[in-house]
PLY file of the C-alpha trace (Angstrom):
ply
format ascii 1.0
element vertex 249
property float x
property float y
property float z
element edge 248
property int vertex1
property int vertex2
end_header
4.08 30.18 19.02
3.04 26.85 17.45
4.20 23.53 18.84
6.94 21.72 16.96
5.53 18.87 14.88
6.95 15.45 15.64
6.87 11.96 14.19
8.10 8.61 15.38
11.58 7.26 14.84
11.08 3.77 16.17
9.56 4.28 19.63
11.05 7.78 19.97
9.31 11.01 18.95
11.55 13.30 16.90
10.95 16.56 15.00
9.56 15.77 11.55
12.47 17.43 9.79
14.97 15.18 11.61
13.52 11.75 10.79
14.84 11.50 7.24
18.40 12.13 8.41
18.11 9.62 11.24
16.78 6.92 8.88
19.65 7.72 6.51
22.16 7.11 9.31
20.65 3.67 9.94
20.91 2.57 6.32
24.36 4.12 5.83
25.43 1.87 8.69
23.86 -1.38 7.43
24.03 -1.00 3.62
27.05 -3.23 2.96
25.66 -6.20 4.93
21.97 -5.50 4.35
21.35 -8.61 2.24
23.24 -10.87 4.62
21.18 -9.54 7.50
17.94 -10.08 5.57
18.87 -13.71 5.03
19.77 -14.16 8.69
16.70 -12.33 10.03
14.19 -14.21 7.87
16.07 -17.51 7.37
15.97 -16.66 3.67
12.17 -16.46 3.54
12.32 -12.80 2.39
13.27 -14.14 -1.05
9.99 -16.08 -1.21
8.04 -12.99 -0.14
9.66 -11.00 -2.94
8.98 -13.67 -5.55
5.34 -13.67 -4.49
5.31 -9.90 -5.00
6.62 -10.38 -8.54
3.89 -12.95 -9.23
1.13 -10.62 -7.99
2.49 -7.61 -9.88
1.19 -8.66 -13.29
4.28 -7.13 -14.88
4.98 -8.28 -18.43
7.26 -7.57 -21.37
7.58 -3.90 -22.27
6.30 -2.57 -18.93
7.87 0.31 -17.04
8.37 -0.42 -13.34
9.38 1.87 -10.47
10.98 -0.03 -7.59
10.97 2.41 -4.67
13.24 1.89 -1.66
14.80 -0.64 -4.04
18.00 -0.67 -2.05
20.22 -3.54 -3.03
18.22 -4.46 -6.13
16.49 -7.76 -5.30
13.19 -6.89 -6.97
14.84 -5.05 -9.85
16.91 -8.14 -10.65
13.75 -10.26 -10.77
11.82 -7.75 -12.89
14.60 -7.13 -15.41
14.21 -10.32 -17.52
10.41 -10.07 -17.34
10.13 -6.59 -18.89
12.91 -7.35 -21.39
14.75 -4.92 -23.63
11.53 -3.10 -24.53
10.75 -2.38 -20.88
12.46 -0.42 -18.15
13.07 -0.69 -14.42
13.80 2.43 -12.36
15.58 1.37 -9.17
15.01 4.24 -6.76
16.04 4.86 -3.17
16.37 7.92 -0.97
19.59 6.56 0.55
22.77 6.99 -1.47
24.63 4.16 0.29
21.90 1.62 -0.43
21.57 2.78 -4.04
25.31 2.38 -4.64
25.26 -1.17 -3.26
22.30 -2.03 -5.49
23.89 -0.51 -8.58
27.18 -2.35 -8.03
25.38 -5.67 -7.49
23.32 -5.31 -10.66
26.34 -4.25 -12.71
28.21 -7.32 -11.45
25.30 -9.48 -12.61
25.12 -7.80 -16.00
21.59 -6.54 -15.36
21.80 -2.87 -16.30
20.64 -2.78 -19.93
17.05 -2.01 -18.92
17.65 -0.61 -15.41
18.34 2.97 -14.47
18.92 4.43 -11.04
17.42 7.42 -9.26
17.86 8.90 -5.80
14.37 10.09 -4.89
12.09 10.89 -1.97
8.90 8.82 -2.18
6.89 11.74 -0.82
7.78 13.92 -3.84
8.50 11.67 -6.82
10.29 13.64 -9.57
8.41 11.99 -12.43
5.66 13.15 -14.76
2.12 11.87 -14.25
1.08 8.51 -15.69
4.59 7.12 -16.20
4.65 3.62 -14.71
2.74 0.39 -15.21
3.71 -0.84 -11.75
5.28 0.54 -8.57
6.74 -1.68 -5.86
8.11 -0.79 -2.46
9.44 -3.64 -0.33
10.24 -3.07 3.34
10.59 0.68 2.79
7.25 2.35 3.42
7.59 2.12 7.20
10.68 4.37 7.00
8.86 7.12 5.08
8.00 10.13 7.23
4.65 11.01 5.59
3.30 7.72 4.29
-0.01 9.17 3.06
1.78 11.81 1.03
4.01 9.13 -0.47
1.03 6.96 -1.46
-0.58 9.93 -3.21
2.68 10.66 -5.03
2.84 7.04 -6.20
-0.76 7.23 -7.43
0.05 10.33 -9.47
2.91 8.74 -11.43
1.12 5.46 -12.16
-0.56 5.03 -15.53
-4.31 4.37 -15.58
-4.58 0.61 -15.09
-1.31 0.62 -13.16
-0.89 -0.92 -9.72
1.03 -0.37 -6.52
2.38 -3.25 -4.44
3.67 -2.63 -0.92
5.48 -5.53 0.77
5.98 -4.73 4.41
6.22 -6.20 7.88
2.81 -6.17 9.50
0.80 -7.57 12.41
0.82 -11.34 13.10
-2.63 -12.85 12.97
-2.29 -15.01 16.11
-1.53 -13.88 19.65
0.99 -16.70 20.18
2.90 -15.86 16.99
2.86 -12.20 17.97
4.50 -12.97 21.35
7.14 -15.17 19.75
7.83 -12.51 17.11
8.14 -9.78 19.76
10.68 -11.82 21.72
12.66 -12.47 18.56
12.53 -8.84 17.37
13.52 -7.13 20.59
15.80 -9.68 22.22
17.52 -11.61 19.43
17.45 -9.31 16.38
19.59 -6.50 17.90
22.15 -9.12 18.99
22.30 -10.55 15.45
22.88 -7.00 14.23
25.70 -6.53 16.70
27.38 -9.83 15.81
27.05 -9.31 12.06
27.47 -5.57 11.50
28.69 -4.29 14.85
25.55 -2.14 14.99
22.96 -3.12 17.57
21.09 0.22 17.65
20.16 0.22 13.96
18.52 -3.18 14.25
16.72 -2.15 17.41
15.33 0.77 15.40
14.26 -1.60 12.61
12.34 -3.72 15.12
10.69 -0.65 16.61
9.80 0.76 13.18
7.99 -2.48 12.35
5.81 -2.13 15.47
4.99 1.49 14.63
3.93 0.70 11.06
0.17 0.70 10.30
-1.48 -2.70 10.52
-3.05 -4.45 7.54
-6.48 -2.82 7.61
-5.13 0.64 8.41
-2.73 0.52 5.48
-5.53 -0.67 3.20
-7.56 2.36 4.27
-4.58 4.59 3.49
-4.45 3.09 -0.02
-8.12 3.96 -0.47
-7.60 7.49 0.83
-4.87 7.90 -1.81
-7.53 7.00 -4.44
-6.38 3.45 -5.16
-9.15 1.02 -6.05
-9.70 -2.75 -5.70
-7.39 -2.60 -2.68
-6.50 -5.88 -1.00
-3.80 -7.47 1.10
-2.37 -10.95 1.47
-0.92 -12.08 4.79
2.34 -13.99 4.46
3.97 -16.12 7.18
1.06 -15.63 9.55
0.82 -11.88 9.00
4.44 -11.18 9.95
4.54 -9.72 6.44
1.66 -8.49 4.29
1.52 -7.65 0.59
-0.89 -4.79 -0.18
-2.04 -4.12 -3.74
-4.14 -1.34 -5.23
-4.96 -0.14 -8.75
-5.25 3.25 -10.42
-8.16 3.50 -12.86
0 1
1 2
2 3
3 4
4 5
5 6
6 7
7 8
8 9
9 10
10 11
11 12
12 13
13 14
14 15
15 16
16 17
17 18
18 19
19 20
20 21
21 22
22 23
23 24
24 25
25 26
26 27
27 28
28 29
29 30
30 31
31 32
32 33
33 34
34 35
35 36
36 37
37 38
38 39
39 40
40 41
41 42
42 43
43 44
44 45
45 46
46 47
47 48
48 49
49 50
50 51
51 52
52 53
53 54
54 55
55 56
56 57
57 58
58 59
59 60
60 61
61 62
62 63
63 64
64 65
65 66
66 67
67 68
68 69
69 70
70 71
71 72
72 73
73 74
74 75
75 76
76 77
77 78
78 79
79 80
80 81
81 82
82 83
83 84
84 85
85 86
86 87
87 88
88 89
89 90
90 91
91 92
92 93
93 94
94 95
95 96
96 97
97 98
98 99
99 100
100 101
101 102
102 103
103 104
104 105
105 106
106 107
107 108
108 109
109 110
110 111
111 112
112 113
113 114
114 115
115 116
116 117
117 118
118 119
119 120
120 121
121 122
122 123
123 124
124 125
125 126
126 127
127 128
128 129
129 130
130 131
131 132
132 133
133 134
134 135
135 136
136 137
137 138
138 139
139 140
140 141
141 142
142 143
143 144
144 145
145 146
146 147
147 148
148 149
149 150
150 151
151 152
152 153
153 154
154 155
155 156
156 157
157 158
158 159
159 160
160 161
161 162
162 163
163 164
164 165
165 166
166 167
167 168
168 169
169 170
170 171
171 172
172 173
173 174
174 175
175 176
176 177
177 178
178 179
179 180
180 181
181 182
182 183
183 184
184 185
185 186
186 187
187 188
188 189
189 190
190 191
191 192
192 193
193 194
194 195
195 196
196 197
197 198
198 199
199 200
200 201
201 202
202 203
203 204
204 205
205 206
206 207
207 208
208 209
209 210
210 211
211 212
212 213
213 214
214 215
215 216
216 217
217 218
218 219
219 220
220 221
221 222
222 223
223 224
224 225
225 226
226 227
227 228
228 229
229 230
230 231
231 232
232 233
233 234
234 235
235 236
236 237
237 238
238 239
239 240
240 241
241 242
242 243
243 244
244 245
245 246
246 247
247 248
């Protein structure tokens, strides 16, 4: 009898088939106040990280962009005027609660003419090959169960010449910053979650999931294994966040 395969859910090992449901519970809980929490957790700096991602994407008028784990629509809202009426944004998320919040926000802002919505699993993208000029995933890859499988799926649906950008929490480049960040993540962040959303456990999971995510060089190697080329990363805010980019040729 074979051993049951497990994966990490934060610092806890769980059966692989259970992780997706557990992650869904977290984001069902925090969806409504997700943007408020992002502003509180990063002092608003997450907006600068996302604008930098847009700048490095090379997206232009007429492009087709897939924004995975797009949640509440921050990147989609920034991409929409860039691609224009001749382009298209697909805002995709595996979590129904997050996708509904994002859709409602974008409708309220009148930004749906070139945006469509899709509930998808990044590991098995339901799109034909060579569909997108650019794929972005911001603060979502660490929640994917099989990250390597997801990267390969993204490579498949990119057009030749297309690029993938992954914006994700990473490993601080200095030991002092790392200690400060650990204290903040594990002592203060769950309390902010409790005060703001009434949910301390979900934010403790988010802190743990950040620590379990591959570091900068490991993720770059995973890009290369998925057949991306010219792979690189840019450390932001001392490596607390890193933007990885790779191309399909």
